[in-house]
C-alpha positions as CSV (number, residue, x, y, z in Angstrom):
1,M,-38.8,90.1,-8.4
2,P,-40.3,88.5,-11.8
3,E,-36.6,88.9,-14.1
4,V,-36.9,91.4,-17.3
5,I,-36.2,89.7,-20.4
6,E,-35.0,92.8,-22.9
7,M,-34.8,93.3,-26.2
8,P,-31.8,91.7,-27.5
9,K,-29.2,93.0,-30.2
10,L,-28.8,90.2,-32.4
11,S,-26.3,92.4,-34.7
12,D,-24.3,95.0,-35.4
13,T,-26.2,96.9,-36.7
14,M,-29.5,96.9,-34.9
15,E,-31.1,99.5,-33.4
16,E,-34.3,98.2,-32.7
17,G,-36.4,94.8,-33.3
18,G,-39.7,93.8,-34.2
19,I,-41.8,90.8,-32.6
20,A,-42.6,88.9,-35.1
21,S,-44.2,86.5,-33.2
22,W,-44.6,85.2,-29.7
23,L,-43.7,80.6,-29.1
24,K,-44.9,81.1,-26.0
25,K,-47.8,83.1,-24.1
26,E,-48.2,83.7,-20.5
27,G,-48.6,81.4,-18.1
28,D,-46.6,78.7,-20.1
29,F,-43.1,77.2,-18.5
30,V,-40.1,78.5,-20.4
31,E,-36.6,76.2,-19.7
32,D,-33.2,78.2,-19.9
33,G,-32.0,78.0,-23.5
34,E,-35.7,77.1,-24.8
35,A,-37.1,78.9,-28.3
36,L,-39.2,81.6,-26.7
37,L,-40.0,84.4,-29.5
38,E,-39.0,85.5,-33.3
39,I,-37.7,88.9,-33.3
40,E,-37.3,90.5,-36.9
41,T,-33.8,92.4,-36.9
42,D,-32.3,95.0,-39.5
43,K,-30.9,91.3,-41.3
44,A,-33.4,88.5,-41.0
45,T,-36.2,86.9,-38.9
46,M,-34.3,85.2,-36.1
47,E,-35.3,82.9,-33.5
48,Y,-33.8,84.2,-29.5
49,Q,-33.9,81.5,-26.8
50,S,-35.1,82.6,-23.2
51,P,-31.9,83.5,-21.1
52,E,-34.4,82.2,-18.2
53,E,-35.9,79.5,-16.8
54,G,-39.7,79.8,-15.0
55,I,-42.8,80.8,-15.9
56,L,-43.4,83.3,-18.4
57,L,-45.6,86.0,-16.3
58,K,-46.2,88.6,-18.4
59,I,-45.8,89.5,-21.9
60,I,-45.1,93.5,-22.4
61,V,-44.2,94.0,-25.9
62,Q,-46.7,92.7,-28.1
63,A,-46.2,90.7,-31.5
64,G,-46.6,93.3,-34.4
65,Q,-44.8,95.9,-32.2
66,T,-41.4,97.2,-32.4
67,T,-38.9,98.4,-29.2
68,N,-35.8,100.3,-28.8
69,L,-32.9,97.6,-28.0
70,N,-32.4,96.7,-24.1
71,S,-36.4,97.7,-23.3
72,P,-38.0,95.1,-21.1
73,I,-40.3,92.7,-23.6
74,A,-41.5,90.8,-21.1
75,L,-41.4,88.8,-17.5
76,I,-40.6,85.2,-16.2
77,G,-40.3,84.0,-12.9
78,E,-42.2,81.9,-10.2
79,K,-45.7,80.9,-10.7
80,D,-48.0,83.1,-9.4
81,E,-45.8,85.1,-8.4
82,K,-46.7,88.6,-7.6
83,Y,-44.9,92.0,-9.3
84,D,-45.6,95.4,-9.8
85,L,-45.1,96.3,-13.5
86,D,-45.3,99.3,-13.1
87,E,-42.4,99.7,-10.3
88,I,-40.7,97.2,-13.0
89,L,-40.7,99.3,-15.3
90,A,-40.0,101.9,-13.5
91,K,-36.7,100.7,-12.1
92,H,-35.7,99.7,-15.0
93,T,-36.0,102.9,-16.6
94,K,-33.9,104.7,-13.7
95,A,-31.0,102.0,-14.0
96,S,-30.6,102.3,-17.7
97,S,-30.5,106.2,-17.3
98,T,-27.2,108.6,-17.0
99,P,-26.6,111.9,-15.4
100,E,-25.8,113.4,-18.7
101,K,-28.7,111.6,-20.7
102,S,-32.2,110.0,-19.0
103,E,-33.6,108.1,-21.3
104,A,-38.2,108.0,-21.2
105,T,-39.4,104.7,-20.1
106,P,-39.4,102.1,-23.1
107,T,-42.8,102.2,-24.5
108,P,-43.5,99.7,-27.2
109,T,-43.4,101.5,-30.3
110,P,-46.4,100.0,-32.8
111,T,-45.6,99.5,-36.4
112,P,-46.3,102.3,-39.0
113,T,-49.9,100.8,-40.6
114,P,-49.3,101.7,-44.5
115,T,-52.7,103.1,-46.0
116,P,-55.0,100.3,-47.3
117,T,-54.9,100.0,-50.9
118,P,-58.4,99.0,-52.8
119,T,-58.6,95.9,-54.9
120,N,-58.3,96.4,-58.5
121,P,-61.8,97.2,-59.9
122,V,-61.5,94.9,-63.2
123,T,-60.9,91.5,-61.3
124,G,-62.0,92.2,-58.1
125,S,-58.3,90.9,-57.2
126,V,-55.3,91.9,-55.5
127,A,-52.3,91.1,-57.9
128,T,-48.9,90.5,-56.1
129,L,-45.5,91.0,-57.9
130,P,-44.3,88.6,-60.3
131,G,-43.0,85.4,-58.3
132,K,-44.2,86.4,-55.0
133,Q,-48.2,84.4,-55.4
134,Q,-47.6,81.0,-53.9
135,S,-50.5,78.3,-55.1
136,R,-51.5,76.0,-51.6
137,A,-54.0,73.4,-51.7
138,P,-57.6,73.9,-50.0
139,G,-57.9,74.1,-46.2
140,E,-54.1,73.7,-46.1
141,R,-52.4,75.8,-42.6
142,I,-50.7,79.0,-43.8
143,K,-47.3,79.6,-41.6
144,S,-47.3,83.5,-41.1
145,S,-46.1,85.9,-38.6
146,P,-48.6,88.1,-36.8
147,L,-46.6,91.2,-37.8
148,A,-46.8,90.0,-41.5
149,R,-50.7,89.1,-40.8
150,K,-51.4,92.7,-40.0
151,V,-49.6,94.3,-42.1
152,A,-51.2,91.7,-45.3
153,K,-54.9,92.7,-43.9
154,A,-53.7,96.6,-44.1
155,K,-52.5,96.7,-47.3
156,G,-55.8,94.3,-48.3
157,L,-53.4,91.4,-49.3
158,D,-54.8,87.7,-49.2
159,I,-52.0,86.4,-47.1
160,S,-52.2,82.7,-48.6
161,T,-51.3,84.2,-52.0
162,I,-47.6,85.5,-50.7
163,R,-44.6,82.9,-50.7
164,G,-42.8,82.7,-47.6
165,S,-39.2,83.1,-47.0
166,G,-38.5,82.0,-43.5
167,P,-38.3,79.2,-41.5
168,G,-40.4,76.4,-43.2
169,G,-41.7,79.2,-45.7
170,R,-42.9,81.0,-42.8
171,V,-44.4,84.4,-44.2
172,I,-42.5,87.2,-42.6
173,L,-42.7,91.1,-42.4
174,S,-41.0,91.4,-45.6
175,D,-42.4,88.9,-47.7
176,V,-45.4,91.0,-47.4
177,E,-43.5,94.3,-47.7
178,H,-42.0,93.5,-51.6
179,V,-46.1,92.8,-52.5
180,N,-47.3,95.9,-54.2
181,P,-51.3,95.8,-54.7
182,I,-52.3,97.2,-57.7
183,M,-53.5,100.4,-57.9
184,P,-57.6,101.3,-59.0
185,M,-57.9,101.9,-62.1
186,Q,-59.3,105.5,-62.7
187,M,-62.1,106.4,-65.2
188,P,-61.4,109.1,-67.4
189,S,-63.4,112.4,-66.5
190,P,-66.0,113.4,-69.7
191,G,-64.7,116.6,-69.2
192,F,-61.7,116.8,-72.2
193,G,-57.8,117.0,-71.4
194,S,-58.5,116.5,-67.6
195,I,-56.1,114.4,-65.4
196,A,-57.2,111.6,-63.2
197,N,-55.8,111.6,-59.7
198,H,-53.8,108.8,-58.4
199,E,-53.2,108.2,-55.2
200,P,-50.0,107.6,-54.2
201,T,-49.3,104.0,-52.1
202,V,-47.4,104.2,-48.8
203,V,-45.0,101.4,-48.1
204,P,-43.3,100.8,-44.7
205,V,-40.2,101.2,-44.4
206,S,-38.8,98.0,-43.2
207,M,-35.5,97.9,-40.7
208,M,-33.2,96.7,-43.0
209,R,-34.0,99.4,-45.0
210,K,-33.3,101.5,-42.4
211,T,-30.2,100.3,-41.9
212,I,-29.0,100.6,-45.5
213,A,-30.1,104.4,-45.5
214,K,-28.3,106.1,-42.6
215,R,-25.3,103.2,-42.8
216,L,-25.2,104.1,-46.8
217,H,-25.3,108.3,-46.3
218,A,-22.7,108.3,-43.7
219,A,-20.4,106.1,-45.7
220,K,-20.9,108.6,-48.7
221,N,-20.6,111.3,-46.3
222,E,-17.9,110.7,-44.5
223,A,-15.6,108.9,-47.0
224,P,-14.1,110.9,-49.7
225,H,-15.3,108.7,-52.7
226,F,-13.0,108.3,-56.0
227,Y,-13.7,106.1,-58.8
228,L,-11.6,104.2,-60.8
229,T,-13.1,102.2,-64.7
230,V,-10.9,99.6,-66.2
231,S,-12.2,96.8,-68.9
232,A,-11.0,93.3,-69.1
233,N,-10.7,91.2,-72.0
234,M,-12.6,88.6,-70.7
235,T,-11.8,85.3,-73.4
236,N,-8.8,83.2,-71.0
237,L,-11.0,83.5,-68.0
238,L,-14.2,82.3,-69.8
239,E,-12.9,79.6,-71.3
240,W,-11.2,78.4,-67.8
241,R,-14.6,78.8,-66.4
242,K,-15.8,76.3,-68.8
243,S,-13.2,73.6,-68.4
244,L,-13.6,73.5,-64.9
245,N,-17.8,73.0,-64.8
246,N,-16.4,70.8,-68.1
247,N,-14.1,68.9,-66.0
248,K,-15.7,68.1,-62.1
249,T,-16.2,65.3,-60.7
250,K,-19.5,63.7,-60.2
251,D,-18.6,64.6,-56.5
252,E,-18.5,68.1,-57.6
253,Q,-21.8,69.2,-57.9
254,I,-21.3,73.0,-57.9
255,K,-20.6,74.7,-61.0
256,V,-18.5,77.9,-61.0
257,S,-19.9,81.2,-61.9
258,V,-18.0,83.9,-63.4
259,N,-18.2,85.8,-60.1
260,D,-16.7,83.0,-58.1
261,L,-13.8,83.8,-60.5
262,I,-13.9,87.3,-60.0
263,V,-14.4,87.0,-56.3
264,F,-11.4,84.2,-56.5
265,A,-9.0,86.5,-58.8
266,A,-9.9,89.7,-57.0
267,A,-8.7,88.2,-53.5
268,K,-5.3,86.9,-55.1
269,A,-4.9,90.5,-55.9
270,L,-5.3,92.1,-52.8
271,C,-2.8,89.6,-51.6
272,K,-0.7,91.2,-53.7
273,H,-1.7,94.9,-52.8
274,P,-2.8,94.6,-49.1
275,E,-3.1,98.5,-48.8
276,V,-5.9,98.3,-50.4
277,N,-7.2,95.5,-48.6
278,A,-7.6,98.1,-45.2
279,S,-9.8,100.7,-43.1
280,W,-9.9,104.1,-41.8
281,E,-9.5,104.2,-38.0
282,D,-9.2,107.8,-37.7
283,T,-5.1,107.9,-36.3
284,S,-4.3,104.9,-38.1
285,I,-4.8,102.4,-41.3
286,R,-5.2,98.9,-40.8
287,Q,-4.2,96.8,-43.6
288,Y,-5.3,92.9,-43.6
289,H,-3.3,90.6,-44.8
290,D,-6.0,87.8,-45.5
291,V,-9.2,88.8,-47.4
292,H,-12.2,88.3,-46.3
293,M,-14.6,88.8,-49.2
294,A,-18.1,90.7,-48.8
295,V,-20.3,90.0,-51.7
296,A,-23.2,91.7,-52.0
297,V,-26.6,89.8,-52.5
298,A,-30.1,91.4,-53.3
299,V,-32.7,90.4,-50.9
300,Q,-36.4,91.3,-50.6
301,D,-35.6,93.7,-48.1
302,G,-32.7,95.5,-49.8
303,L,-29.2,94.1,-49.3
304,I,-27.1,92.4,-47.4
305,T,-22.9,91.6,-47.9
306,P,-22.0,87.8,-46.3
307,V,-18.9,86.8,-46.4
308,V,-16.6,84.2,-47.7
309,K,-13.3,84.2,-45.1
310,F,-10.1,83.9,-46.0
311,A,-11.3,84.0,-49.7
312,N,-7.7,83.8,-50.5
313,S,-6.3,80.7,-49.4
314,K,-9.2,78.5,-50.8
315,G,-9.6,77.9,-54.2
316,V,-12.4,78.5,-57.3
317,R,-14.6,75.2,-56.1
318,E,-14.7,75.9,-52.5
319,I,-15.5,79.5,-53.1
320,A,-18.1,78.7,-55.7
321,A,-19.7,75.9,-52.6
322,E,-19.6,78.4,-50.0
323,S,-21.2,81.3,-52.1
324,K,-23.8,79.1,-53.0
325,E,-24.8,78.6,-50.1
326,L,-24.4,81.7,-48.5
327,V,-26.4,83.6,-50.9
328,K,-29.4,80.6,-50.4
329,K,-29.3,81.6,-46.6
330,A,-29.3,85.4,-47.1
331,R,-32.4,85.2,-49.1
332,E,-34.1,82.8,-46.9
333,G,-32.9,85.4,-43.6
334,Q,-31.3,82.6,-42.4
335,L,-28.0,84.2,-42.0
336,K,-25.7,84.6,-38.9
337,P,-24.8,87.3,-37.5
338,E,-20.8,85.8,-38.5
339,E,-21.6,85.2,-41.5
340,Y,-22.4,89.1,-42.6
341,A,-19.8,90.8,-40.6
342,G,-16.1,90.9,-40.5
343,G,-15.7,91.7,-44.7
344,T,-12.6,93.7,-45.5
345,F,-13.9,94.4,-49.3
346,T,-17.0,94.5,-51.1
347,I,-18.1,93.0,-54.5
348,S,-20.9,94.0,-56.0
349,N,-21.8,92.5,-59.4
350,L,-24.8,93.7,-61.9
351,G,-23.7,92.6,-64.6
352,M,-26.3,89.4,-64.9
353,M,-28.7,91.9,-65.0
354,G,-27.4,92.9,-68.3
355,I,-26.0,96.6,-66.2
356,E,-23.2,97.3,-68.2
357,E,-21.4,100.0,-65.6
358,F,-22.3,101.5,-62.6
359,T,-20.6,102.8,-59.3
360,A,-21.4,101.2,-56.2
361,I,-21.2,103.1,-52.5
362,I,-18.1,101.9,-49.8
363,N,-19.2,99.3,-47.2
364,P,-17.8,100.9,-43.9
365,P,-15.3,100.1,-42.4
366,Q,-13.8,98.8,-45.1
367,S,-12.2,101.5,-47.9
368,A,-13.4,100.1,-51.2
369,I,-15.5,98.2,-53.3
370,L,-15.8,96.6,-57.0
371,A,-18.8,97.4,-59.1
372,I,-18.8,94.8,-61.7
373,G,-20.9,94.7,-65.3
374,A,-21.7,92.5,-67.7
375,T,-19.5,91.3,-70.2
376,I,-20.2,92.2,-73.5
377,P,-18.8,91.3,-77.1
378,T,-17.1,95.0,-78.0
379,P,-15.3,96.2,-80.6
380,W,-11.3,96.1,-79.9
381,V,-7.7,97.1,-81.2
382,N,-6.0,94.0,-80.3
383,E,-1.6,94.1,-80.1
384,D,-1.5,94.0,-83.8
385,G,-3.5,97.1,-84.7
386,D,-6.5,94.7,-85.9
387,I,-9.7,95.4,-84.7
388,A,-12.0,92.6,-83.2
389,A,-15.0,91.8,-80.8
390,Q,-13.6,90.8,-77.7
391,P,-15.9,90.0,-74.8
392,R,-15.1,92.7,-72.5
393,M,-16.1,93.3,-68.6
394,K,-16.0,96.8,-67.2
395,M,-15.2,97.2,-63.5
396,T,-15.2,100.5,-61.2
397,M,-13.5,100.2,-58.0
398,S,-14.8,102.7,-55.2
399,C,-11.9,104.2,-53.0
400,D,-11.9,105.7,-49.7
401,H,-9.3,108.5,-50.4
402,R,-8.2,108.8,-47.6
403,V,-6.8,105.2,-47.5
404,I,-5.9,104.3,-50.6
405,D,-4.7,107.8,-53.7
406,G,-4.9,107.3,-56.8
407,A,-1.9,105.4,-58.3
408,L,-2.5,103.1,-55.7
409,G,-6.0,101.8,-56.9
410,A,-4.7,102.1,-60.4
411,T,-2.2,99.6,-60.0
412,Y,-4.4,96.9,-57.6
413,L,-7.1,97.1,-60.9
414,Q,-4.3,96.6,-63.2
415,T,-3.1,93.5,-61.4
416,L,-6.8,92.4,-60.9
417,V,-7.1,92.8,-65.1
418,S,-3.6,90.6,-65.5
419,F,-5.0,88.1,-63.6
420,L,-8.3,87.9,-65.3
421,E,-6.7,88.2,-68.8
422,N,-4.6,85.6,-68.1
423,P,-6.0,83.1,-65.1
424,L,-2.6,81.3,-65.2
425,M,-0.4,84.3,-63.9
426,M,-2.1,83.6,-60.1
427,M,-1.4,80.1,-60.0
428,A,2.2,81.4,-59.8
């Protein structure tokens, strides 16, 4: 009997997987541990190594299709081995069903195909978002997954103009989904006051976007949120950052960002208040004495939070180097599951985009998330009663009231503000 290869679970939040491409074709010999296919998860596109050695007898789920976890995707066996596919699928379904709930036979589910959008009637071309076009030399081979090509064709896109974020510049599904074709221009009709009929663009939902929607909807409904906002005078912190970057050695190539310093300060403050660095567990509260700082990063499919592990025991430059590497991997879709799992507290910074203040949704099972705004010159009454312009930054912490009460959250933020305004206090 051939060995059944099932759709693996490659991330904690993965509920289904898409076949980006098969790296082997039917009839090929596959070694144990050899790359067999590329799978699109809710987080990234990842290679999957074969758990068996033998001949790839049958590809059950084709490239461009999605299927549930543990559903059969291929058969591996001996050369010219005979098998009954229906019998194998029936046995697999029977083995995976339970008396309480019987699941239907796993059937590959085609990825929804978006409505084709016409090209621009003025130029006759299809436009992509700024920064997403890619110039290629004539005749250059375009690396792309079958699923990406299928969706690009449905959207009327020239895949050679899309910049790939996959391995080696490979164009993957998420790259195509973030290119918006220009809607056809509607010429006004002769009638006075008539309204042009613009058809909506239907955008397929990626697995990452589905997961974001599901997890944050649950978090907002289950965790009773409340919000605390403070502002900090960033004068001394900005001076410290300037000094760090001006005095780095030849071997220290990484520049320290304001966000790196906030991660450093927030981790130090959490050591003073481990009750905030905690999670709700229904009958108990788990408090963490190590700070694994999750940092929200915007990627093409939405948002991911790579984690700086043991941030409380690392220096500023070490945090800066690790953060830069994690952000790079996140945007290239190359994060490993262990690099975005296990966070105990999250920082989301939109200050670099000019956002002055915002609130964020807690990332379960954490009990708090800190939303960072822009540093803005602000008139402020100082200790002497004089009005002076200060570079001030607003921060809003979203708290899970099951774990954090108002006074506890306020005390943590007081400590954090004192660290940001007087960096030397963090060294004590």
